[in-house]
C-alpha positions in Angstrom: -19.3 20.9 -20.6 -19.6 17.0 -19.6 -18.3 15.9 -23.2 -14.7 16.7 -24.9 -16.4 18.1 -27.9 -17.4 20.9 -26.1 -14.1 22.2 -24.8 -12.1 24.3 -27.2 -9.3 23.0 -29.3 -7.3 25.9 -28.3 -6.5 27.1 -25.2 -4.3 29.5 -23.4 -1.3 27.7 -21.4 0.2 28.8 -18.2 3.5 27.2 -18.4 4.6 26.8 -14.5 7.1 24.8 -12.7 6.0 22.8 -9.7 2.3 24.2 -10.0 -0.1 21.3 -10.2 -3.7 21.3 -11.1 -6.3 18.2 -10.8 -10.0 17.6 -12.1 -12.3 19.2 -9.3 -9.9 20.6 -7.8 -8.7 24.2 -6.9 -5.6 26.0 -7.8 -4.9 29.7 -6.7 -2.7 31.7 -8.7 -1.3 35.2 -8.2 -0.7 36.4 -12.2 1.7 40.0 -12.3 3.4 39.7 -15.9 2.2 41.4 -18.2 1.9 38.6 -20.5 -0.3 36.7 -18.3 -2.4 39.6 -17.5 -3.4 40.0 -21.1 -3.5 36.2 -21.1 -6.5 36.9 -18.0 -8.4 39.8 -19.9 -9.0 37.6 -23.3 -9.6 34.4 -21.2 -12.3 36.5 -19.6 -13.9 37.0 -23.3 -14.3 33.5 -23.6 -17.4 31.2 -23.3 -15.0 28.7 -21.7 -12.8 30.7 -19.8 -10.3 28.2 -19.5 -6.3 28.4 -19.2 -4.4 25.3 -19.5 -2.0 24.8 -16.9 1.5 23.0 -17.8 4.7 22.1 -16.4 7.8 23.4 -18.8 10.9 20.6 -18.9 14.6 22.1 -19.9 15.8 20.9 -23.3 19.5 21.7 -23.4 20.2 24.2 -26.3 16.5 25.0 -27.0 15.7 28.5 -27.2 12.5 28.5 -25.2 11.2 26.0 -22.6 9.3 23.4 -23.9 6.2 21.4 -22.1 5.5 18.6 -21.2 2.8 16.4 -23.5 0.1 16.8 -20.6 -1.5 19.6 -18.6 -4.8 20.2 -17.2 -7.0 23.0 -17.8 -8.9 25.2 -15.2 -11.9 27.1 -15.3 -11.3 30.6 -14.1 -14.0 30.9 -11.0 -12.8 34.0 -9.1 -10.4 36.6 -8.7 -9.9 40.0 -7.3 -7.5 42.6 -8.1 -4.7 44.0 -5.6 -4.1 48.0 -5.4 -0.6 47.2 -7.3 -2.4 45.8 -10.1 -2.2 42.1 -9.6 -5.1 39.5 -10.1 -5.3 36.6 -7.2 -7.2 33.6 -9.4 -8.8 30.3 -8.8 -8.9 27.9 -11.8 -11.1 25.0 -11.3 -9.9 21.9 -12.8 -12.1 20.3 -15.5 -10.1 18.2 -17.4 -6.6 16.9 -18.5 -5.5 17.4 -22.0 -2.5 16.4 -24.3 -0.5 18.8 -26.3 -1.1 18.2 -30.1 0.5 21.6 -31.7 1.8 24.9 -30.1 -0.1 27.7 -32.3 2.2 30.4 -33.4 0.2 33.7 -33.4 0.4 37.1 -32.4 -0.2 37.2 -28.4 2.2 37.5 -26.2 1.4 34.5 -24.2 2.1 30.4 -25.4 -1.6 28.7 -26.7 -1.9 25.0 -28.1 -4.3 22.7 -29.9 -4.8 19.9 -27.5 -6.7 16.9 -27.2 -9.3 16.1 -24.9 -10.3 12.4 -25.6 -7.8 10.5 -23.7 -9.2 11.9 -20.1 -12.8 11.5 -21.1 -13.1 10.3 -17.5 -12.3 13.9 -16.4 -15.8 15.1 -17.3 -17.5 12.8 -14.9 -18.4 12.8 -11.3 -15.7 12.1 -8.1 -13.3 8.9 -8.1 -13.2 6.7 -6.0 -10.6 4.3 -4.6 -12.0 1.5 -3.0 -8.5 0.0 -1.6 -7.8 3.4 0.3 -6.3 2.8 3.6 -7.6 6.2 5.3 -5.5 5.4 8.9 -2.6 4.2 7.3 -2.6 6.6 4.8 -3.0 9.8 7.6 0.0 7.5 9.6 2.1 7.9 7.0 1.7 11.1 6.2 1.7 12.7 9.4 5.3 11.3 9.3 6.0 13.1 6.4 4.9 16.4 7.5 6.9 16.1 10.4 10.0 15.3 9.0 9.1 18.1 5.9 8.5 20.3 9.0 5.0 20.8 7.2 2.1 22.0 8.9 -2.0 21.2 8.0 -5.3 21.0 9.3 -5.8 17.4 10.3 -9.4 18.2 11.5 -10.3 18.9 7.5 -7.7 16.3 6.4 -9.5 13.0 8.5 -13.0 14.2 6.9 -11.8 14.7 3.3 -13.4 12.4 0.9 -10.6 10.8 -0.6 -10.8 12.4 -4.2 -10.6 15.2 -2.4 -7.9 14.4 -0.3 -5.1 12.5 -2.9 -5.8 15.2 -5.2 -5.6 18.2 -3.0 -1.9 16.6 -1.3 -0.7 15.6 -5.0 -1.3 19.3 -5.4 0.1 21.2 -2.3 3.0 18.9 -1.2 6.3 20.1 -2.2 7.4 17.2 -4.8 10.0 17.6 -7.6 8.6 18.8 -10.8 9.1 15.2 -12.3 7.3 13.8 -9.7 4.7 16.2 -10.0 3.8 15.5 -13.5 3.4 11.5 -12.5 1.0 12.6 -9.9 -0.6 14.1 -13.1 -0.5 11.6 -15.8 -1.8 8.6 -13.4 -4.6 7.4 -15.1 -6.5 6.5 -12.0 -7.4 7.9 -8.6 -6.1 4.3 -6.9 -3.0 4.8 -9.1 -2.4 8.5 -8.2 -2.5 7.6 -4.0 0.0 4.5 -5.4 2.4 7.2 -6.5 1.8 9.8 -4.0 2.6 7.0 -1.1 5.7 6.2 -3.2 6.9 9.8 -2.9 6.1 9.9 1.0 8.2 6.9 1.4 10.9 7.7 -0.4 11.3 11.1 1.4 10.6 9.5 4.7 13.4 6.5 3.4 15.9 9.8 2.9 15.4 11.0 0.1 17.5 13.8 -0.8 15.6 17.3 0.5 16.4 19.0 -2.6 14.2 16.8 -4.2 11.2 16.7 -2.6 11.6 20.2 -1.4 11.0 23.7 -3.3 
């Protein structure tokens, strides 16, 4: 799968707030609801094995939660079943997409027609960030982790390439859903890094704990 036209135009959708998936990153998920167990079973029967991760958004008066316009699809690359019938799965990020239409049908889970073409760059190799200053970034990150009482493997962070580092932190840091969406929609890795730094600095300046903590 190297071109947008290689990807299906309709995919199953997993709406989950604060769950961010980015291209070339891996998102672990715990699947237990019957409708998503059915989605997983159907996904494994397809050639592409794609599931679209997208954040829901609240709309006053709406009977069902609406979806954000942009999400990211991941290929099912690993799963294991627990004794109580749940699945622990891994989705490997393939490409972001724009929702064009929600499909009405007989599946218990939601499906959407999607457009991949605005994100053709996602299907290429890893992005670089020429302006990335690792030492300054890690110093700010250390202050943020201390303030949020978070822990991490600093050895792995220091040795990670810039795309893996920036994208992994974008996915893992406990930002508010709208902040996660801004990180997802960032048009390039440098823009995502700038957004990430802004969110970290906001938290360090005394942003509401409710806005940055789950």
